[in-house]
C-alpha positions, 0 to 999 in steps of 0.5 A: 263040447258039443257036434253043432246040426250038419248043415251045409248052408254058410251063414252070410249075415246077422239073420243068418246067424240068428237061425244058426244060433235057435238050429244049434240051441233048439229051444233056448231057455236055460236052467243056468248062465252060459256062453257058447262058442263057434267059429265060422271060416271067410266063406260062412260055413260052421266048423263042427264044432260048438264048445258051452261054457257053464256055470257063467257068473253074472258078471264077466271075469277077467280070467274066463275073458282072457281063457275065450280070447287064446281059445279063439285064437288057437281056433283061428291058427290052428282050424281057420288058416287064421282068418274066420270069426267067432260067433259068442252066444250068451245062455240065460234064464229069465225074460228076453230082454238086454238086462245091463249085466247082458250089457257088461258082457258085450263090452268085456268081450269087447275089450278081449275081442277088440281086433277080431272079427265076432259076434256076440247073441242073447239066448234068453226066454225061447228067444235069440237076439243079436247083442253084437253084430259082426264087423261090416263086411264079415259076411260079405266075402 
């Protein structure tokens, strides 16, 4: 678990979230594959915790996905009063173009988080770009 850089500015858009991931990840170049998690309240303010899950397999694993869903439900209930947004960043080596494996991760996350407010960014080769946007209206609250 790492503590994210301090910020008072709420996230209000996908562009804001992309900028936040750039701030959290620093120069996003990675030797291995990982999935980073952080949460935002409905006011757009980030909880002061970021959880990296390292040594991620190239393709999603059902046990990991169910564990991720359970962690999200716990944080949502314990820290955000049952409402909030899970922001994820899939970090990997290689070029910044979206690959079939990246798409498989997005689809697998959809299958376990379909009822939740969540988003996914890809971080690779010094770039961060949205892969799955937050539900419309998340940032307009």
